[in-house]
N, C-alpha and C positions, 0 to 999 in steps of 0.2 A: 865174156870177153877174154877170161883166162884161157878157155879152150881154143879161141881163135889165135891167140898169140902162141900156143904150143902146137898148132897145126891138128888139133884134134876134131873129129866130127861131133856135132852138137849132141847127138844121141848117145855117144859113148862117154860123155863128160860126166865125171864124178865130182861134184862140188866138195865133198868131204875130203877126198884125196887131194884135190887142188888146194884147200886150206891147210892140210896137214903139211904141204911142201913150203909154206911160207916160213922162214926162219923166225924162231921166237923173238929175237932182238931186231927184227927188220926195220931199218931206219926210215923206210917209207911209211909204215904203219905208224911209228911214233911221230913223224912229221904230220900225219893226219891227226893224231890225237892231240898234239900241240895246238893245232888250228881248231880244236874243238869239233872236229868233223866226226862226232861220235853217236849220231842218232841210231838207235837199234843196237848199240853196244852195251851189254849188260854192266850195270854198276857206274858207268860213266856217261850215262845219256841224260841225266837230269839237268835242268838249268843250273843248279847250284854247282854240280860236278863240272858242267861244261865251262862255267864262268872261271873255275879254278885252273883248269888244264893250261890255257896260255900263260897263266902267271907262274905255274910250277914247272912247266916245260918237262914233262917225264921222258926219259930217254931208255928206261928199262923197266922190266916188270915190277921191281921192288919200288920204283918211284910211284907206279900206280897203286900199289898197295897202300903206301903213305897217304896218297892223295885221297883215296877212297875213305881211309880212316879218320883223316884230319877234317874232311868235310861233313861234319856231323855236329849236332846241337851242343854237346859238351865242350869239344875243343874250340868251337866257334864262340860260345858265350864266355869261355874263360879266357879269350884273348890269345890262344896259341897259334893262330894260323899266321898272323903277320910276322911274329918273331921267328917262326920257322922258316918263312919264305925269305926274310932277310939274311938268316944264318945260312940258308941253302944257297943263296946268291953271293955270299961271301961279303955282304954289306954289314954285318954285325957279327963280332966275334963270338965264338961258342964259349960259354962259361958254366961252371958246374959249382953249386954250393957244396961245401964239404959234406953235408949230410946226404947229399945225392951224388955221391962219387961214383955210383955204379953207372950213371948215365954216361959218363965219359968213356967207358969201355964199349959203348955202342955208337960208332961213328955215324951210322945212319940217322940216328936221333937228333944229331946236330945241336946237342945241348938242351933239347926239349924233353920233357918227361914222356916216357913211353907208358902206355896204359892198355888195359884189355877191357872192352866193354862186354857186358854179359847179356 
């Protein structure tokens, strides 16, 4: 379909080159991701990831990084998902305990602890 819209012949169509022409933050791509239309998309095709996408509404690549990181057994079992979503949606204020002041310097964390799994 991409080659038809660009007036190219099917035999000269290069799918890799066509994909490379899609802007990294293309709103149409993120619209599809927000609808969880992600079958075959690495890291966001599982049922758990797809269930989270409409709730998180990612609009840039870093949003997807957070989404993939938070839909894991550790953050889910420790109750981190709902507070993050409420803070992301502006429904809950960000707060940081004095002993975790470093978190406040990371606005993308929205008051949630950042972690690295090994």
